[in-house]
Wavefront OBJ file of the C-alpha trace (Angstrom):
o trace
v -48.257 -2.511 48.226
v -51.009 0.023 48.972
v -54.648 -0.962 48.452
v -57.110 0.868 46.202
v -60.534 2.110 47.289
v -62.132 -0.717 45.314
v -59.980 -3.331 47.104
v -60.965 -1.944 50.505
v -64.654 -1.712 49.478
v -64.699 -5.427 48.619
v -62.985 -6.298 51.909
v -65.523 -4.273 53.928
v -68.428 -5.915 52.118
v -67.030 -9.381 52.811
v -66.419 -8.541 56.467
v -70.014 -7.292 56.980
v -71.514 -10.340 55.265
v -69.505 -12.640 57.496
v -71.210 -10.986 60.464
v -74.761 -11.000 59.026
v -75.506 -12.337 55.547
v -78.980 -10.686 55.522
v -77.530 -7.153 55.406
v -77.584 -5.304 52.043
v -74.068 -4.161 51.156
v -74.896 -3.189 47.529
v -77.423 -0.427 48.108
v -78.964 1.445 50.977
v -77.538 3.120 54.075
v -74.711 0.647 54.775
v -72.775 1.211 51.493
v -73.751 4.901 51.311
v -72.871 5.866 54.871
v -70.125 3.447 55.830
v -68.552 1.349 53.036
v -67.953 3.939 50.292
v -66.698 6.831 52.509
v -64.506 4.504 54.588
v -63.018 2.852 51.474
v -61.766 6.197 50.150
v -60.272 7.294 53.461
v -58.636 3.946 54.151
v -57.164 3.895 50.594
v -55.456 7.252 51.292
v -54.104 5.918 54.588
v -52.839 2.768 52.851
v -51.042 4.882 50.233
v -49.388 7.028 52.934
v -48.306 3.924 54.835
v -46.770 2.383 51.701
v -44.934 5.618 50.986
v -43.492 5.629 54.505
v -42.491 1.980 54.167
v -40.599 2.698 50.952
v -38.891 5.756 52.427
v -37.346 3.514 55.088
v -36.088 0.958 52.552
v -33.675 1.054 49.612
v -36.718 1.371 47.326
v -37.328 4.922 48.560
v -36.620 6.447 45.114
v -40.016 5.347 43.830
v -41.736 7.295 46.594
v -39.447 10.150 47.659
v -39.813 13.592 46.151
v -36.804 15.507 44.800
v -36.798 17.621 47.963
v -36.853 14.541 50.214
v -33.892 13.029 48.345
v -31.922 16.258 48.830
v -32.781 16.406 52.543
v -31.738 12.774 52.954
v -28.395 13.445 51.236
v -27.729 16.326 53.623
v -28.107 13.897 56.541
v -24.999 12.118 55.212
v -22.969 15.290 54.763
v -23.557 15.468 51.021
v -25.492 17.542 48.535
v -26.611 17.221 44.907
v -23.887 18.027 42.405
v -24.600 21.550 41.193
v -22.575 21.142 38.010
v -19.386 23.013 37.153
v -18.276 25.690 34.732
v -15.661 25.023 32.073
v -12.450 27.070 32.215
v -9.493 27.798 29.947
v -6.842 30.385 29.208
v -8.028 32.902 26.617
v -5.437 34.937 24.707
v -6.070 38.572 23.734
v -3.843 39.844 20.910
v -2.756 43.066 19.268
v -0.707 42.982 16.062
v 0.955 46.383 16.372
v 3.013 47.714 19.271
v 0.709 49.413 21.792
v 1.361 53.078 22.536
v -0.928 53.155 25.573
v -1.846 50.561 28.169
v -4.524 48.113 27.002
v -6.851 47.246 29.867
v -8.835 44.015 29.580
v -11.383 44.162 32.423
v -12.828 41.241 34.345
v -16.268 40.332 33.086
v -15.284 40.766 29.432
v -17.213 38.230 27.342
v -15.858 35.975 24.584
v -17.629 33.242 22.675
v -17.553 30.684 19.889
v -18.360 31.832 16.364
v -22.002 30.781 16.738
v -22.295 32.745 19.971
v -24.057 29.945 21.872
v -21.129 29.227 24.222
v -20.051 32.322 26.128
v -17.184 32.760 28.609
v -16.363 35.507 31.101
v -12.912 36.768 32.174
v -12.388 35.864 35.835
v -9.608 38.335 36.599
v -8.747 41.116 34.187
v -5.288 42.168 33.085
v -3.321 44.906 31.342
v -0.872 44.920 28.438
v 1.533 47.601 29.683
v 2.774 49.788 26.834
v 6.036 50.665 28.634
v 6.862 46.949 28.913
v 5.417 45.881 25.572
v 8.355 43.570 24.836
v 7.332 41.345 27.743
v 4.008 40.690 26.028
v 5.435 40.029 22.551
v 5.033 36.541 21.096
v 7.508 36.204 18.235
v 5.887 33.040 16.849
v 2.530 34.812 16.555
v 3.993 38.261 15.840
v 1.561 39.715 18.316
v 1.441 41.459 21.663
v -0.771 39.290 23.818
v -2.011 38.444 27.269
v -3.474 35.145 28.473
v -6.304 35.379 31.034
v -8.399 32.771 32.800
v -12.017 32.666 31.620
v -14.952 30.557 32.781
v -18.219 29.644 31.126
v -21.268 31.725 31.975
v -23.256 28.513 32.521
v -22.698 24.978 33.698
v -22.556 21.857 31.539
v -20.479 19.862 29.089
v -21.491 21.959 26.085
v -18.882 24.500 27.208
v -16.051 21.938 26.926
v -14.823 23.160 23.548
v -11.625 22.179 21.696
v -8.793 24.635 21.095
v -9.294 27.510 18.643
v -13.097 27.532 18.934
v -13.523 30.555 21.222
v -12.514 33.331 18.844
v -15.222 36.015 19.109
v -14.931 39.094 21.314
v -18.473 39.894 22.489
v -17.411 42.795 24.709
v -15.371 45.290 22.678
v -11.924 45.987 24.161
v -10.086 49.030 22.826
v -6.706 48.009 21.406
v -7.399 44.279 21.043
v -7.457 42.900 17.485
v -8.132 39.221 18.063
v -8.750 36.544 20.682
v -8.430 32.758 20.796
v -8.215 29.735 23.095
v -5.069 27.707 22.382
v -5.998 24.892 24.707
v -9.342 23.141 25.193
v -11.926 24.496 27.590
v -12.418 21.801 30.211
v -14.138 21.126 33.515
v -17.752 21.768 32.500
v -20.103 19.193 33.999
v -23.873 18.858 34.096
v -26.035 19.229 37.189
v -26.374 15.881 38.923
v -29.473 13.938 37.917
v -32.059 12.631 40.359
v -31.079 9.031 39.488
v -27.471 9.762 40.413
v -28.551 11.395 43.690
v -30.691 8.419 44.712
v -27.913 6.002 43.742
v -25.451 7.826 46.000
v -28.008 7.947 48.791
v -28.557 4.191 48.566
v -24.805 3.689 48.886
v -24.760 5.976 51.929
v -27.617 4.050 53.547
v -25.595 0.845 53.231
v -23.077 2.371 55.629
v -19.998 4.596 55.603
v -16.826 3.567 57.419
v -14.328 6.389 56.988
v -11.513 4.085 58.031
v -12.194 1.583 55.249
v -11.455 1.925 51.500
v -15.125 1.611 50.551
v -16.140 4.335 52.975
v -13.391 6.680 51.778
v -14.412 6.162 48.142
v -18.054 6.902 48.979
v -17.114 10.024 50.927
v -15.047 11.459 48.071
v -17.739 10.812 45.459
v -20.458 12.179 47.762
v -18.501 15.345 48.533
v -17.625 16.150 44.908
v -19.986 14.335 42.531
v -19.669 17.042 39.874
v -15.848 16.861 39.771
v -14.913 13.264 40.611
v -16.185 10.528 38.296
v -14.427 7.543 39.897
v -11.989 6.610 42.674
v -9.595 3.691 43.161
v -8.111 2.873 46.573
v -4.775 1.042 46.446
v -3.530 -0.600 49.656
v 0.085 -1.560 50.515
v -0.438 -5.301 49.917
v -1.529 -4.702 46.297
v 0.886 -4.858 43.373
v -0.020 -1.300 42.248
v 1.264 0.190 45.536
v 4.789 1.449 44.842
v 5.733 3.639 47.823
v 7.887 2.631 50.775
v 5.894 3.476 53.891
v 5.943 2.904 57.616
v 2.562 2.161 59.101
v -0.890 2.161 57.467
v -1.042 3.849 54.050
v -3.347 4.300 51.088
v -2.830 5.639 47.569
v -6.059 7.222 46.352
v -6.381 7.635 42.572
v -9.005 10.141 41.447
v -10.481 10.526 37.952
v -11.471 14.152 37.469
v -9.970 17.540 36.717
v -10.238 21.155 37.815
v -7.589 23.338 36.172
v -6.405 26.546 37.823
v -3.673 29.119 37.136
v -1.008 29.754 39.795
v 1.736 32.393 39.945
v 4.938 31.359 41.739
v 7.846 33.696 42.552
v 11.277 32.208 43.199
v 14.451 33.984 44.348
v 17.613 32.256 43.133
v 20.570 31.194 45.257
v 22.699 30.962 42.137
v 23.488 28.204 39.665
v 20.018 26.601 39.561
v 18.929 25.131 36.243
v 15.508 23.981 37.379
v 12.785 25.223 39.705
v 10.536 22.880 41.703
v 6.863 23.731 41.403
v 4.665 24.400 44.427
v 1.333 23.331 42.911
v 1.096 19.826 41.531
v 0.454 18.097 39.223
v 1.354 20.858 36.763
v -0.258 20.932 33.322
v 1.456 23.664 31.301
v 3.697 26.718 31.625
v 1.900 29.925 30.637
v 4.708 32.438 31.185
v 8.251 32.493 32.573
v 10.279 35.627 33.337
v 13.630 36.246 35.006
v 13.980 39.791 36.375
v 10.924 40.760 34.244
v 12.534 39.453 31.041
v 10.697 36.667 29.228
v 12.792 33.496 28.880
v 12.185 29.963 27.692
v 11.777 26.912 29.866
v 10.189 23.484 29.733
v 7.884 21.655 32.112
v 9.063 18.220 33.226
v 6.431 16.202 35.079
v 7.275 13.517 37.600
v 6.160 10.237 36.029
v 7.766 7.896 38.564
v 5.758 5.034 40.021
v 6.504 6.166 43.580
v 5.357 9.804 43.491
v 4.327 10.633 39.912
v 1.073 12.510 39.243
v 0.502 13.106 42.958
v 0.411 15.943 45.480
v 4.078 15.222 46.287
v 5.272 14.722 42.715
v 8.589 16.302 41.735
v 7.351 18.517 38.892
v 9.983 21.046 37.791
v 10.600 23.732 35.186
v 13.931 23.321 33.429
v 15.572 26.630 32.472
v 17.585 27.267 29.319
v 20.393 29.013 31.299
v 21.533 28.792 34.948
v 20.312 31.438 37.370
v 22.487 34.045 39.008
v 22.283 34.823 42.711
v 19.181 36.868 43.663
v 17.545 36.485 40.254
v 13.765 36.786 40.605
v 11.868 34.173 38.625
v 8.139 34.622 38.042
v 6.308 31.513 36.893
v 2.703 31.400 35.779
v 1.465 27.891 35.179
v -1.673 25.806 35.039
v -2.136 22.890 37.417
v -4.869 20.370 38.118
v -6.432 21.389 41.417
v -8.652 18.317 41.821
v -6.241 16.419 44.121
v -5.707 19.458 46.306
v -9.455 20.077 46.508
v -10.295 16.496 47.472
v -7.603 16.425 50.137
v -8.634 19.802 51.567
v -12.377 19.145 51.658
v -12.523 15.417 52.366
v -9.399 14.756 54.414
v -9.108 18.037 56.314
v -8.910 16.103 59.590
v -6.857 12.933 59.536
v -7.992 12.058 63.078
v -11.289 10.711 61.787
v -9.553 7.918 59.878
v -8.317 4.728 61.447
v -4.707 4.632 62.702
v -3.761 8.047 61.196
v -3.361 6.462 57.776
v -0.787 7.983 55.381
v -2.992 9.051 52.474
v -1.522 10.151 49.141
v -3.791 11.667 46.499
v -2.838 10.762 42.931
v -4.031 10.943 39.360
v -4.260 7.637 37.468
v -1.425 6.610 35.193
v -2.601 7.231 31.627
v -2.118 4.551 28.981
v -2.643 5.473 25.337
v -4.184 2.793 23.082
v -2.525 1.894 19.780
v -5.306 1.630 17.185
v -4.721 0.695 13.575
v -6.785 -0.650 10.704
v -8.742 -0.009 7.516
v -12.357 1.129 7.384
v -14.538 1.025 4.300
v -17.125 3.799 4.187
v -20.645 3.401 2.872
v -21.060 4.829 -0.664
v -23.473 7.531 0.550
v -20.906 9.006 2.957
v -17.729 10.963 2.273
v -14.367 9.750 3.551
v -13.915 12.935 5.593
v -17.278 12.517 7.284
v -16.629 8.890 8.261
v -13.090 9.704 9.425
v -14.495 12.314 11.800
v -17.242 9.995 13.063
v -14.782 7.189 13.790
v -12.244 9.511 15.417
v -14.888 11.067 17.668
v -16.246 7.686 18.754
v -12.864 6.121 19.521
v -11.450 9.205 21.257
v -14.481 9.245 23.570
v -14.341 5.480 24.129
v -10.653 5.505 25.032
v -10.732 8.538 27.333
v -11.998 6.958 30.533
v -14.180 8.583 33.152
v -14.325 5.368 35.212
v -11.779 2.675 36.006
v -12.037 -0.233 33.562
v -10.320 -3.596 33.782
v -10.196 -4.778 30.148
v -11.266 -3.904 26.590
v -11.529 -6.598 23.917
v -10.579 -5.818 20.290
v -13.496 -7.719 18.741
v -16.061 -5.925 20.904
v -14.608 -2.534 19.957
v -14.590 -3.512 16.268
v -18.233 -4.632 16.444
v -19.222 -1.432 18.229
v -17.613 0.678 15.498
v -19.519 -1.282 12.852
v -22.860 -0.963 14.616
v -22.640 2.408 16.356
v -20.605 4.674 14.058
v -22.484 6.255 11.174
v -21.146 5.567 7.680
v -18.987 2.501 8.451
v -19.491 -0.500 6.142
v -16.520 -2.684 7.072
v -13.672 -2.509 9.591
v -10.455 -4.530 9.382
v -8.559 -4.195 12.658
v -4.773 -4.431 12.236
v -3.492 -3.112 15.568
v -5.085 -3.011 19.026
v -2.846 -2.887 22.092
v -1.378 -0.766 24.870
v 1.238 1.814 23.924
v 3.434 0.271 26.639
v 3.628 -3.218 28.070
v 1.945 -5.029 25.179
v 3.021 -8.445 23.898
v 1.152 -8.744 20.581
v -0.026 -6.464 17.784
v -3.648 -7.332 18.528
v -4.594 -8.287 22.086
v -7.094 -7.350 24.802
v -6.038 -4.140 26.543
v -5.792 -4.767 30.268
v -5.557 -1.940 32.770
v -4.154 -2.025 36.283
v -6.349 -0.726 39.087
v -4.542 2.633 39.003
v -4.526 3.019 35.198
v -6.944 4.574 32.759
v -6.920 5.041 29.013
v -6.340 8.432 27.401
v -6.696 8.734 23.643
v -3.568 9.973 21.863
v -3.662 10.860 18.151
v 0.029 9.895 17.801
v -0.970 6.225 18.211
v -3.985 6.409 15.894
v -3.436 4.726 12.513
v -6.914 4.009 11.132
v -7.469 4.755 7.448
v -10.902 5.271 5.846
v -11.449 4.417 2.185
v -14.477 4.327 -0.119
l 1 2 3 4 5 6 7 8 9 10 11 12 13 14 15 16 17 18 19 20 21 22 23 24 25 26 27 28 29 30 31 32 33 34 35 36 37 38 39 40 41 42 43 44 45 46 47 48 49 50 51 52 53 54 55 56 57 58 59 60 61 62 63 64 65 66 67 68 69 70 71 72 73 74 75 76 77 78 79 80 81 82 83 84 85 86 87 88 89 90 91 92 93 94 95 96 97 98 99 100 101 102 103 104 105 106 107 108 109 110 111 112 113 114 115 116 117 118 119 120 121 122 123 124 125 126 127 128 129 130 131 132 133 134 135 136 137 138 139 140 141 142 143 144 145 146 147 148 149 150 151 152 153 154 155 156 157 158 159 160 161 162 163 164 165 166 167 168 169 170 171 172 173 174 175 176 177 178 179 180 181 182 183 184 185 186 187 188 189 190 191 192 193 194 195 196 197 198 199 200 201 202 203 204 205 206 207 208 209 210 211 212 213 214 215 216 217 218 219 220 221 222 223 224 225 226 227 228 229 230 231 232 233 234 235 236 237 238 239 240 241 242 243 244 245 246 247 248 249 250 251 252 253 254 255 256 257 258 259 260 261 262 263 264 265 266 267 268 269 270 271 272 273 274 275 276 277 278 279 280 281 282 283 284 285 286 287 288 289 290 291 292 293 294 295 296 297 298 299 300 301 302 303 304 305 306 307 308 309 310 311 312 313 314 315 316 317 318 319 320 321 322 323 324 325 326 327 328 329 330 331 332 333 334 335 336 337 338 339 340 341 342 343 344 345 346 347 348 349 350 351 352 353 354 355 356 357 358 359 360 361 362 363 364 365 366 367 368 369 370 371 372 373 374 375 376 377 378 379 380 381 382 383 384 385 386 387 388 389 390 391 392 393 394 395 396 397 398 399 400 401 402 403 404 405 406 407 408 409 410 411 412 413 414 415 416 417 418 419 420 421 422 423 424 425 426 427 428 429 430 431 432 433 434 435 436 437 438 439 440 441 442 443 444 445 446 447 448 449 450 451 452 453 454 455 456 457 458 459 460 461 462 463 464
């Protein structure tokens, strides 16, 4: 600990008196010329020395400036998370058949009703009048085009639910309405100083790129704004399902970064399904055969061996078989996070021990079954309490980190104490949607599993 000027002054006085007790250290030339000036200078030196000591220990965060933390991170090949922009597919609609081409330029702005969350079209598009039938959506009775948009700023406030972005800020001739049919996702805040120093402390403890701990640290350091947690599964663990020869790791990443991909496939003849190039796929946006819109369904690979991974067997199943030389154009959304991590973090396999077979995967998602009766406080409406409870539980059961177990009584107590308007809560059902043994039991998760809230398994009723 650094010493103050007063501490040093007392030490100097004591030292002088030990040499000659007749000297006056309270007044006169000795305190005025030597003790007081030296005490101030030595206090500054003591403070600088303490700061340097802390910078070379794991307590550096109390001394380092923001700039010093950032410089230190760069020494370990990392940088502060800059935050990310939310993205989604925005639909632009016209309710009468267009007579001329409708051009929707890149940079066009859309927003929520309040106007405080604004999004920009990444790549523009055109509703071609001569091919208007290709853009017709019979269920909506509209001619429409879906385009990728991203938020104008970073942060979670841009992660809006479906049907919230419905205002066209930039007028587009020929467009009557706009909407987002899927949630806007991917927006994350700029990394805090506390998070930066925490990652730096982990880096200072050592990084071994050939060990699971080192790989986990490297991924989280490279992409702190996209990846919230990582689990490394090794072949001797029960959650490792692949048959491999030699060293191997399954790396499960919690995070998402949706992107739209257009795939063109030329048929041999007789195919009823098309394997997808980009995986894991999220949704099919459009499907045409020889420029004619057709129906098809996305079937994701959910197998234990390859499901939700970069080598998963995701396919689109067609309603009719293809003829030889048919040209199929697929536009679909996929989660790019696994591809990004593998490209940026594992671009050179030679730096890892024994050329380990590394497979990037998303966690298996387990929906919780939640049932019970909640009594609302008299001063709150049933609708208000229903929304409060639903929001709390959907956030609680959509994991951003790997969790081992959740206990029903703890969740019930948290609802009673943390959710506004709840007077009493009788829990009737609390279990996994698969693999449970009782109606009410602790929910245990494997190391490669996370929870994802699903309204189909939500059976909580609020009464007054």
